[in-house]
mmCIF file of the C-alpha atoms, coordinates in Angstrom:
data_MODEL
# 
_entry.id   MODEL 
# 
loop_
_atom_site.group_PDB 
_atom_site.id 
_atom_site.type_symbol 
_atom_site.label_atom_id 
_atom_site.label_alt_id 
_atom_site.label_comp_id 
_atom_site.label_asym_id 
_atom_site.label_entity_id 
_atom_site.label_seq_id 
_atom_site.pdbx_PDB_ins_code 
_atom_site.Cartn_x 
_atom_site.Cartn_y 
_atom_site.Cartn_z 
_atom_site.occupancy 
_atom_site.B_iso_or_equiv 
_atom_site.pdbx_formal_charge 
_atom_site.auth_seq_id 
_atom_site.auth_comp_id 
_atom_site.auth_asym_id 
_atom_site.auth_atom_id 
_atom_site.pdbx_PDB_model_num 
ATOM 1   C CA . MET A 1 1   ? 4.803   -26.589 -5.081  1.00 0.00 ? 1   MET A CA 1 
ATOM 2   C CA . THR A 1 2   ? 3.412   -23.921 -2.713  1.00 0.00 ? 2   THR A CA 1 
ATOM 3   C CA . LEU A 1 3   ? 5.590   -21.392 -0.954  1.00 0.00 ? 3   LEU A CA 1 
ATOM 4   C CA . ALA A 1 4   ? 4.758   -22.994 2.394   1.00 0.00 ? 4   ALA A CA 1 
ATOM 5   C CA . ALA A 1 5   ? 6.233   -26.271 1.154   1.00 0.00 ? 5   ALA A CA 1 
ATOM 6   C CA . GLN A 1 6   ? 9.523   -24.713 0.059   1.00 0.00 ? 6   GLN A CA 1 
ATOM 7   C CA . PRO A 1 7   ? 12.305  -24.868 2.638   1.00 0.00 ? 7   PRO A CA 1 
ATOM 8   C CA . TYR A 1 8   ? 13.949  -21.547 3.461   1.00 0.00 ? 8   TYR A CA 1 
ATOM 9   C CA . THR A 1 9   ? 15.474  -20.019 6.545   1.00 0.00 ? 9   THR A CA 1 
ATOM 10  C CA . LEU A 1 10  ? 13.636  -18.146 9.262   1.00 0.00 ? 10  LEU A CA 1 
ATOM 11  C CA . LEU A 1 11  ? 15.999  -15.209 9.108   1.00 0.00 ? 11  LEU A CA 1 
ATOM 12  C CA . MET A 1 12  ? 15.563  -14.788 5.362   1.00 0.00 ? 12  MET A CA 1 
ATOM 13  C CA . HIS A 1 13  ? 11.779  -14.848 5.771   1.00 0.00 ? 13  HIS A CA 1 
ATOM 14  C CA . LEU A 1 14  ? 11.605  -12.549 8.807   1.00 0.00 ? 14  LEU A CA 1 
ATOM 15  C CA . ARG A 1 15  ? 13.902  -9.982  7.227   1.00 0.00 ? 15  ARG A CA 1 
ATOM 16  C CA . GLY A 1 16  ? 11.792  -9.887  4.096   1.00 0.00 ? 16  GLY A CA 1 
ATOM 17  C CA . GLY A 1 17  ? 13.877  -12.257 1.975   1.00 0.00 ? 17  GLY A CA 1 
ATOM 18  C CA . HIS A 1 18  ? 11.962  -14.329 -0.533  1.00 0.00 ? 18  HIS A CA 1 
ATOM 19  C CA . PRO A 1 19  ? 12.525  -17.275 -2.773  1.00 0.00 ? 19  PRO A CA 1 
ATOM 20  C CA . ASN A 1 20  ? 12.825  -16.296 -6.425  1.00 0.00 ? 20  ASN A CA 1 
ATOM 21  C CA . PHE A 1 21  ? 9.541   -17.911 -7.422  1.00 0.00 ? 21  PHE A CA 1 
ATOM 22  C CA . MET A 1 22  ? 6.292   -16.985 -5.692  1.00 0.00 ? 22  MET A CA 1 
ATOM 23  C CA . ASP A 1 23  ? 3.574   -19.556 -6.152  1.00 0.00 ? 23  ASP A CA 1 
ATOM 24  C CA . TYR A 1 24  ? 0.351   -19.197 -4.220  1.00 0.00 ? 24  TYR A CA 1 
ATOM 25  C CA . LYS A 1 25  ? -2.984  -20.906 -4.584  1.00 0.00 ? 25  LYS A CA 1 
ATOM 26  C CA . ILE A 1 26  ? -6.505  -19.626 -4.013  1.00 0.00 ? 26  ILE A CA 1 
ATOM 27  C CA . GLY A 1 27  ? -7.194  -19.353 -0.281  1.00 0.00 ? 27  GLY A CA 1 
ATOM 28  C CA . ASP A 1 28  ? -3.556  -18.840 0.750   1.00 0.00 ? 28  ASP A CA 1 
ATOM 29  C CA . LYS A 1 29  ? -3.018  -16.164 3.373   1.00 0.00 ? 29  LYS A CA 1 
ATOM 30  C CA . VAL A 1 30  ? -0.339  -13.661 2.431   1.00 0.00 ? 30  VAL A CA 1 
ATOM 31  C CA . VAL A 1 31  ? 1.015   -10.347 3.698   1.00 0.00 ? 31  VAL A CA 1 
ATOM 32  C CA . TYR A 1 32  ? 1.034   -7.245  1.524   1.00 0.00 ? 32  TYR A CA 1 
ATOM 33  C CA . PRO A 1 33  ? 3.488   -4.703  3.022   1.00 0.00 ? 33  PRO A CA 1 
ATOM 34  C CA . ASN A 1 34  ? 1.962   -1.909  5.090   1.00 0.00 ? 34  ASN A CA 1 
ATOM 35  C CA . HIS A 1 35  ? -1.556  -3.267  4.488   1.00 0.00 ? 35  HIS A CA 1 
ATOM 36  C CA . GLY A 1 36  ? -1.401  -6.520  6.412   1.00 0.00 ? 36  GLY A CA 1 
ATOM 37  C CA . VAL A 1 37  ? -2.867  -9.964  5.956   1.00 0.00 ? 37  VAL A CA 1 
ATOM 38  C CA . GLY A 1 38  ? -4.715  -10.759 2.753   1.00 0.00 ? 38  GLY A CA 1 
ATOM 39  C CA . VAL A 1 39  ? -6.208  -13.787 1.065   1.00 0.00 ? 39  VAL A CA 1 
ATOM 40  C CA . VAL A 1 40  ? -5.502  -14.908 -2.503  1.00 0.00 ? 40  VAL A CA 1 
ATOM 41  C CA . GLU A 1 41  ? -9.005  -14.893 -3.987  1.00 0.00 ? 41  GLU A CA 1 
ATOM 42  C CA . GLN A 1 42  ? -8.277  -15.360 -7.658  1.00 0.00 ? 42  GLN A CA 1 
ATOM 43  C CA . ILE A 1 43  ? -5.453  -16.272 -9.995  1.00 0.00 ? 43  ILE A CA 1 
ATOM 44  C CA . SER A 1 44  ? -5.723  -15.034 -13.558 1.00 0.00 ? 44  SER A CA 1 
ATOM 45  C CA . TYR A 1 45  ? -3.602  -14.579 -16.636 1.00 0.00 ? 45  TYR A CA 1 
ATOM 46  C CA . GLY A 1 46  ? -3.152  -11.514 -18.801 1.00 0.00 ? 46  GLY A CA 1 
ATOM 47  C CA . VAL A 1 47  ? -0.758  -10.143 -21.360 1.00 0.00 ? 47  VAL A CA 1 
ATOM 48  C CA . LEU A 1 48  ? 1.743   -7.528  -20.236 1.00 0.00 ? 48  LEU A CA 1 
ATOM 49  C CA . ASN A 1 49  ? 4.402   -6.145  -22.575 1.00 0.00 ? 49  ASN A CA 1 
ATOM 50  C CA . GLY A 1 50  ? 3.693   -8.879  -25.101 1.00 0.00 ? 50  GLY A CA 1 
ATOM 51  C CA . ARG A 1 51  ? 4.042   -11.811 -22.729 1.00 0.00 ? 51  ARG A CA 1 
ATOM 52  C CA . THR A 1 52  ? 1.563   -13.823 -20.707 1.00 0.00 ? 52  THR A CA 1 
ATOM 53  C CA . GLU A 1 53  ? 1.668   -12.987 -17.016 1.00 0.00 ? 53  GLU A CA 1 
ATOM 54  C CA . ARG A 1 54  ? 0.082   -14.698 -13.998 1.00 0.00 ? 54  ARG A CA 1 
ATOM 55  C CA . TYR A 1 55  ? -1.714  -12.386 -11.535 1.00 0.00 ? 55  TYR A CA 1 
ATOM 56  C CA . PHE A 1 56  ? -2.757  -12.909 -7.917  1.00 0.00 ? 56  PHE A CA 1 
ATOM 57  C CA . MET A 1 57  ? -5.924  -11.072 -6.816  1.00 0.00 ? 57  MET A CA 1 
ATOM 58  C CA . ILE A 1 58  ? -5.544  -10.455 -3.103  1.00 0.00 ? 58  ILE A CA 1 
ATOM 59  C CA . ARG A 1 59  ? -8.227  -9.159  -0.738  1.00 0.00 ? 59  ARG A CA 1 
ATOM 60  C CA . ILE A 1 60  ? -6.798  -7.346  2.288   1.00 0.00 ? 60  ILE A CA 1 
ATOM 61  C CA . VAL A 1 61  ? -8.695  -8.743  5.277   1.00 0.00 ? 61  VAL A CA 1 
ATOM 62  C CA . SER A 1 62  ? -8.937  -5.558  7.360   1.00 0.00 ? 62  SER A CA 1 
ATOM 63  C CA . SER A 1 63  ? -10.072 -3.150  4.646   1.00 0.00 ? 63  SER A CA 1 
ATOM 64  C CA . GLY A 1 64  ? -11.540 -5.308  1.898   1.00 0.00 ? 64  GLY A CA 1 
ATOM 65  C CA . LEU A 1 65  ? -9.114  -3.605  -0.503  1.00 0.00 ? 65  LEU A CA 1 
ATOM 66  C CA . ARG A 1 66  ? -8.355  -5.729  -3.560  1.00 0.00 ? 66  ARG A CA 1 
ATOM 67  C CA . VAL A 1 67  ? -4.845  -5.734  -4.989  1.00 0.00 ? 67  VAL A CA 1 
ATOM 68  C CA . MET A 1 68  ? -3.745  -7.401  -8.220  1.00 0.00 ? 68  MET A CA 1 
ATOM 69  C CA . VAL A 1 69  ? -0.095  -8.423  -8.160  1.00 0.00 ? 69  VAL A CA 1 
ATOM 70  C CA . PRO A 1 70  ? 1.764   -9.875  -11.148 1.00 0.00 ? 70  PRO A CA 1 
ATOM 71  C CA . GLN A 1 71  ? 3.625   -13.019 -10.072 1.00 0.00 ? 71  GLN A CA 1 
ATOM 72  C CA . SER A 1 72  ? 6.831   -11.645 -11.595 1.00 0.00 ? 72  SER A CA 1 
ATOM 73  C CA . ASN A 1 73  ? 6.533   -8.567  -9.362  1.00 0.00 ? 73  ASN A CA 1 
ATOM 74  C CA . ALA A 1 74  ? 5.468   -10.319 -6.142  1.00 0.00 ? 74  ALA A CA 1 
ATOM 75  C CA . THR A 1 75  ? 8.964   -10.353 -4.660  1.00 0.00 ? 75  THR A CA 1 
ATOM 76  C CA . ALA A 1 76  ? 9.650   -6.734  -5.608  1.00 0.00 ? 76  ALA A CA 1 
ATOM 77  C CA . VAL A 1 77  ? 6.506   -5.462  -3.849  1.00 0.00 ? 77  VAL A CA 1 
ATOM 78  C CA . GLY A 1 78  ? 7.286   -7.579  -0.769  1.00 0.00 ? 78  GLY A CA 1 
ATOM 79  C CA . LEU A 1 79  ? 4.370   -10.007 -1.016  1.00 0.00 ? 79  LEU A CA 1 
ATOM 80  C CA . ARG A 1 80  ? 5.034   -13.000 1.243   1.00 0.00 ? 80  ARG A CA 1 
ATOM 81  C CA . SER A 1 81  ? 3.350   -15.805 3.129   1.00 0.00 ? 81  SER A CA 1 
ATOM 82  C CA . VAL A 1 82  ? 2.122   -15.237 6.679   1.00 0.00 ? 82  VAL A CA 1 
ATOM 83  C CA . ILE A 1 83  ? 4.863   -16.242 9.109   1.00 0.00 ? 83  ILE A CA 1 
ATOM 84  C CA . ARG A 1 84  ? 4.608   -19.616 10.782  1.00 0.00 ? 84  ARG A CA 1 
ATOM 85  C CA . SER A 1 85  ? 3.707   -19.928 14.448  1.00 0.00 ? 85  SER A CA 1 
ATOM 86  C CA . ALA A 1 86  ? 7.276   -20.916 15.379  1.00 0.00 ? 86  ALA A CA 1 
ATOM 87  C CA . GLU A 1 87  ? 8.611   -17.839 13.563  1.00 0.00 ? 87  GLU A CA 1 
ATOM 88  C CA . SER A 1 88  ? 6.212   -15.607 15.499  1.00 0.00 ? 88  SER A CA 1 
ATOM 89  C CA . SER A 1 89  ? 7.965   -16.775 18.670  1.00 0.00 ? 89  SER A CA 1 
ATOM 90  C CA . LYS A 1 90  ? 11.199  -15.278 17.324  1.00 0.00 ? 90  LYS A CA 1 
ATOM 91  C CA . VAL A 1 91  ? 9.460   -11.923 16.810  1.00 0.00 ? 91  VAL A CA 1 
ATOM 92  C CA . LEU A 1 92  ? 8.081   -12.061 20.357  1.00 0.00 ? 92  LEU A CA 1 
ATOM 93  C CA . GLY A 1 93  ? 11.586  -12.891 21.582  1.00 0.00 ? 93  GLY A CA 1 
ATOM 94  C CA . PHE A 1 94  ? 12.845  -9.708  19.946  1.00 0.00 ? 94  PHE A CA 1 
ATOM 95  C CA . LEU A 1 95  ? 10.126  -7.680  21.702  1.00 0.00 ? 95  LEU A CA 1 
ATOM 96  C CA . GLU A 1 96  ? 11.261  -9.187  24.998  1.00 0.00 ? 96  GLU A CA 1 
ATOM 97  C CA . THR A 1 97  ? 15.051  -8.952  24.674  1.00 0.00 ? 97  THR A CA 1 
ATOM 98  C CA . GLY A 1 98  ? 16.009  -7.304  21.369  1.00 0.00 ? 98  GLY A CA 1 
ATOM 99  C CA . LYS A 1 99  ? 18.277  -4.256  21.409  1.00 0.00 ? 99  LYS A CA 1 
ATOM 100 C CA . LEU A 1 100 ? 17.209  -0.941  19.904  1.00 0.00 ? 100 LEU A CA 1 
ATOM 101 C CA . ASN A 1 101 ? 19.202  1.758   18.173  1.00 0.00 ? 101 ASN A CA 1 
ATOM 102 C CA . SER A 1 102 ? 17.164  4.678   16.855  1.00 0.00 ? 102 SER A CA 1 
ATOM 103 C CA . HIS A 1 103 ? 17.880  8.272   15.908  1.00 0.00 ? 103 HIS A CA 1 
ATOM 104 C CA . HIS A 1 104 ? 17.335  11.079  18.385  1.00 0.00 ? 104 HIS A CA 1 
ATOM 105 C CA . ASP A 1 105 ? 16.240  13.434  15.616  1.00 0.00 ? 105 ASP A CA 1 
ATOM 106 C CA . TRP A 1 106 ? 12.562  12.771  14.886  1.00 0.00 ? 106 TRP A CA 1 
ATOM 107 C CA . LYS A 1 107 ? 12.875  13.384  11.113  1.00 0.00 ? 107 LYS A CA 1 
ATOM 108 C CA . HIS A 1 108 ? 15.612  10.761  10.728  1.00 0.00 ? 108 HIS A CA 1 
ATOM 109 C CA . ARG A 1 109 ? 13.800  8.400   13.085  1.00 0.00 ? 109 ARG A CA 1 
ATOM 110 C CA . PHE A 1 110 ? 10.516  8.787   11.189  1.00 0.00 ? 110 PHE A CA 1 
ATOM 111 C CA . LYS A 1 111 ? 12.228  8.193   7.839   1.00 0.00 ? 111 LYS A CA 1 
ATOM 112 C CA . GLU A 1 112 ? 14.013  5.104   9.159   1.00 0.00 ? 112 GLU A CA 1 
ATOM 113 C CA . ASN A 1 113 ? 10.810  3.730   10.693  1.00 0.00 ? 113 ASN A CA 1 
ATOM 114 C CA . SER A 1 114 ? 8.851   4.408   7.480   1.00 0.00 ? 114 SER A CA 1 
ATOM 115 C CA . GLU A 1 115 ? 11.426  2.432   5.503   1.00 0.00 ? 115 GLU A CA 1 
ATOM 116 C CA . ARG A 1 116 ? 11.202  -0.429  7.997   1.00 0.00 ? 116 ARG A CA 1 
ATOM 117 C CA . MET A 1 117 ? 7.407   -0.514  7.700   1.00 0.00 ? 117 MET A CA 1 
ATOM 118 C CA . ARG A 1 118 ? 7.595   -0.643  3.888   1.00 0.00 ? 118 ARG A CA 1 
ATOM 119 C CA . THR A 1 119 ? 9.811   -3.760  3.919   1.00 0.00 ? 119 THR A CA 1 
ATOM 120 C CA . GLY A 1 120 ? 6.869   -5.933  4.897   1.00 0.00 ? 120 GLY A CA 1 
ATOM 121 C CA . SER A 1 121 ? 9.082   -7.886  7.308   1.00 0.00 ? 121 SER A CA 1 
ATOM 122 C CA . LEU A 1 122 ? 7.301   -8.598  10.583  1.00 0.00 ? 122 LEU A CA 1 
ATOM 123 C CA . LEU A 1 123 ? 10.613  -8.359  12.420  1.00 0.00 ? 123 LEU A CA 1 
ATOM 124 C CA . GLU A 1 124 ? 11.132  -4.838  11.033  1.00 0.00 ? 124 GLU A CA 1 
ATOM 125 C CA . VAL A 1 125 ? 7.568   -3.896  12.067  1.00 0.00 ? 125 VAL A CA 1 
ATOM 126 C CA . ALA A 1 126 ? 8.388   -5.215  15.565  1.00 0.00 ? 126 ALA A CA 1 
ATOM 127 C CA . VAL A 1 127 ? 11.508  -3.005  15.640  1.00 0.00 ? 127 VAL A CA 1 
ATOM 128 C CA . VAL A 1 128 ? 9.351   0.048   14.836  1.00 0.00 ? 128 VAL A CA 1 
ATOM 129 C CA . LEU A 1 129 ? 6.779   -0.904  17.449  1.00 0.00 ? 129 LEU A CA 1 
ATOM 130 C CA . LYS A 1 130 ? 9.329   -1.490  20.196  1.00 0.00 ? 130 LYS A CA 1 
ATOM 131 C CA . SER A 1 131 ? 11.330  1.659   19.427  1.00 0.00 ? 131 SER A CA 1 
ATOM 132 C CA . LEU A 1 132 ? 8.216   3.869   19.474  1.00 0.00 ? 132 LEU A CA 1 
ATOM 133 C CA . VAL A 1 133 ? 6.885   2.283   22.666  1.00 0.00 ? 133 VAL A CA 1 
ATOM 134 C CA . SER A 1 134 ? 10.315  2.781   24.249  1.00 0.00 ? 134 SER A CA 1 
ATOM 135 C CA . LEU A 1 135 ? 10.503  6.384   23.051  1.00 0.00 ? 135 LEU A CA 1 
ATOM 136 C CA . SER A 1 136 ? 7.017   7.122   24.444  1.00 0.00 ? 136 SER A CA 1 
ATOM 137 C CA . ARG A 1 137 ? 8.375   6.446   27.936  1.00 0.00 ? 137 ARG A CA 1 
ATOM 138 C CA . SER A 1 138 ? 10.732  9.424   27.770  1.00 0.00 ? 138 SER A CA 1 
ATOM 139 C CA . LYS A 1 139 ? 8.722   11.920  25.717  1.00 0.00 ? 139 LYS A CA 1 
ATOM 140 C CA . PRO A 1 140 ? 5.380   12.314  23.991  1.00 0.00 ? 140 PRO A CA 1 
ATOM 141 C CA . LEU A 1 141 ? 5.203   10.905  20.465  1.00 0.00 ? 141 LEU A CA 1 
ATOM 142 C CA . SER A 1 142 ? 4.395   13.224  17.589  1.00 0.00 ? 142 SER A CA 1 
ATOM 143 C CA . PHE A 1 143 ? 1.049   12.774  15.839  1.00 0.00 ? 143 PHE A CA 1 
ATOM 144 C CA . ARG A 1 144 ? 2.747   10.959  12.944  1.00 0.00 ? 144 ARG A CA 1 
ATOM 145 C CA . GLU A 1 145 ? 4.685   8.681   15.299  1.00 0.00 ? 145 GLU A CA 1 
ATOM 146 C CA . LYS A 1 146 ? 1.499   7.832   17.215  1.00 0.00 ? 146 LYS A CA 1 
ATOM 147 C CA . LYS A 1 147 ? -0.177  6.945   13.937  1.00 0.00 ? 147 LYS A CA 1 
ATOM 148 C CA . MET A 1 148 ? 2.811   4.795   12.927  1.00 0.00 ? 148 MET A CA 1 
ATOM 149 C CA . LEU A 1 149 ? 2.792   3.043   16.312  1.00 0.00 ? 149 LEU A CA 1 
ATOM 150 C CA . GLU A 1 150 ? -0.891  2.189   15.879  1.00 0.00 ? 150 GLU A CA 1 
ATOM 151 C CA . ARG A 1 151 ? -0.200  0.883   12.356  1.00 0.00 ? 151 ARG A CA 1 
ATOM 152 C CA . ALA A 1 152 ? 2.764   -1.218  13.538  1.00 0.00 ? 152 ALA A CA 1 
ATOM 153 C CA . LYS A 1 153 ? 0.657   -2.607  16.390  1.00 0.00 ? 153 LYS A CA 1 
ATOM 154 C CA . TYR A 1 154 ? -2.156  -3.512  13.988  1.00 0.00 ? 154 TYR A CA 1 
ATOM 155 C CA . LEU A 1 155 ? 0.196   -5.191  11.483  1.00 0.00 ? 155 LEU A CA 1 
ATOM 156 C CA . LEU A 1 156 ? 1.988   -7.139  14.207  1.00 0.00 ? 156 LEU A CA 1 
ATOM 157 C CA . VAL A 1 157 ? -1.153  -8.242  16.053  1.00 0.00 ? 157 VAL A CA 1 
ATOM 158 C CA . SER A 1 158 ? -3.111  -9.208  12.927  1.00 0.00 ? 158 SER A CA 1 
ATOM 159 C CA . GLU A 1 159 ? -0.306  -11.336 11.496  1.00 0.00 ? 159 GLU A CA 1 
ATOM 160 C CA . MET A 1 160 ? 0.397   -12.935 14.872  1.00 0.00 ? 160 MET A CA 1 
ATOM 161 C CA . ALA A 1 161 ? -3.301  -13.791 15.236  1.00 0.00 ? 161 ALA A CA 1 
ATOM 162 C CA . THR A 1 162 ? -3.366  -15.339 11.762  1.00 0.00 ? 162 THR A CA 1 
ATOM 163 C CA . SER A 1 163 ? -0.091  -17.174 12.317  1.00 0.00 ? 163 SER A CA 1 
ATOM 164 C CA . ARG A 1 164 ? -1.133  -18.600 15.659  1.00 0.00 ? 164 ARG A CA 1 
ATOM 165 C CA . ASN A 1 165 ? -4.756  -19.211 14.616  1.00 0.00 ? 165 ASN A CA 1 
ATOM 166 C CA . THR A 1 166 ? -6.115  -17.136 17.486  1.00 0.00 ? 166 THR A CA 1 
ATOM 167 C CA . SER A 1 167 ? -8.114  -13.958 18.000  1.00 0.00 ? 167 SER A CA 1 
ATOM 168 C CA . ALA A 1 168 ? -6.644  -10.471 17.647  1.00 0.00 ? 168 ALA A CA 1 
ATOM 169 C CA . GLU A 1 169 ? -7.336  -9.944  21.356  1.00 0.00 ? 169 GLU A CA 1 
ATOM 170 C CA . ASN A 1 170 ? -5.256  -12.988 22.333  1.00 0.00 ? 170 ASN A CA 1 
ATOM 171 C CA . ALA A 1 171 ? -2.468  -11.974 19.948  1.00 0.00 ? 171 ALA A CA 1 
ATOM 172 C CA . GLU A 1 172 ? -2.448  -8.440  21.364  1.00 0.00 ? 172 GLU A CA 1 
ATOM 173 C CA . ALA A 1 173 ? -2.277  -9.822  24.915  1.00 0.00 ? 173 ALA A CA 1 
ATOM 174 C CA . THR A 1 174 ? 0.743   -11.910 23.871  1.00 0.00 ? 174 THR A CA 1 
ATOM 175 C CA . VAL A 1 175 ? 2.465   -8.827  22.389  1.00 0.00 ? 175 VAL A CA 1 
ATOM 176 C CA . VAL A 1 176 ? 1.695   -6.815  25.552  1.00 0.00 ? 176 VAL A CA 1 
ATOM 177 C CA . LYS A 1 177 ? 3.205   -9.593  27.721  1.00 0.00 ? 177 LYS A CA 1 
ATOM 178 C CA . SER A 1 178 ? 6.343   -9.691  25.580  1.00 0.00 ? 178 SER A CA 1 
ATOM 179 C CA . LEU A 1 179 ? 6.764   -5.918  25.853  1.00 0.00 ? 179 LEU A CA 1 
ATOM 180 C CA . ALA A 1 180 ? 6.168   -6.126  29.615  1.00 0.00 ? 180 ALA A CA 1 
ATOM 181 C CA . LYS A 1 181 ? 9.139   -8.502  29.897  1.00 0.00 ? 181 LYS A CA 1 
ATOM 182 C CA . ALA A 1 182 ? 11.200  -5.638  28.445  1.00 0.00 ? 182 ALA A CA 1 
ATOM 183 C CA . LYS A 1 183 ? 9.554   -3.314  31.001  1.00 0.00 ? 183 LYS A CA 1 
ATOM 184 C CA . LEU A 1 184 ? 7.587   -1.539  28.248  1.00 0.00 ? 184 LEU A CA 1 
ATOM 185 C CA . THR A 1 185 ? 3.887   -0.715  27.989  1.00 0.00 ? 185 THR A CA 1 
ATOM 186 C CA . PHE A 1 186 ? 1.848   0.819   25.194  1.00 0.00 ? 186 PHE A CA 1 
ATOM 187 C CA . PRO A 1 187 ? 1.234   4.526   25.686  1.00 0.00 ? 187 PRO A CA 1 
ATOM 188 C CA . VAL A 1 188 ? -2.364  5.587   26.270  1.00 0.00 ? 188 VAL A CA 1 
ATOM 189 C CA . MET A 1 189 ? -3.734  6.861   22.955  1.00 0.00 ? 189 MET A CA 1 
ATOM 190 C CA . THR A 1 190 ? -6.434  9.504   23.169  1.00 0.00 ? 190 THR A CA 1 
ATOM 191 C CA . GLU A 1 191 ? -6.906  9.979   19.411  1.00 0.00 ? 191 GLU A CA 1 
ATOM 192 C CA . LYS A 1 192 ? -8.431  7.446   17.049  1.00 0.00 ? 192 LYS A CA 1 
ATOM 193 C CA . PHE A 1 193 ? -6.549  6.957   13.770  1.00 0.00 ? 193 PHE A CA 1 
ATOM 194 C CA . GLU A 1 194 ? -8.098  5.770   10.520  1.00 0.00 ? 194 GLU A CA 1 
# 
């Protein structure tokens, strides 16, 4: 049975919760935390610590990076299926009406946002995006915060595009509209981040 066929709650999935058993097949689209959408290209078996282990070879779409993840470690690293289209509406709803609570001290805020990004949860990435966009209205973002905002935007837009089977441009326009309903706009970025 594939992960997509297993029933589980939206909240558990959006907050990074996972079923105990991860089972993907070749061609499945998955999310690897802080790297974005990937595709399961190969499933192989190897021996680790004296026992046979199943491995997923995942190619990250944006970078071409290949990651090998043992099935037994998939949950621990935050590997998960791409959210469903209906679930993406919940994330957009948060961008429109969700409440924010972030630190005033940039070191604490950056640490908190970094932890949120590492969870792999699209809802947590949306929290980072919205808080940094909101903060940019009152003061300039630091270089590191600008870079994090760009990363959060990329992760959010790319997964939304995959989830909704649309282009990145259309997904970005949808995110921009949702932020506009909260009276927020992306700051103008003059630097390009790699």
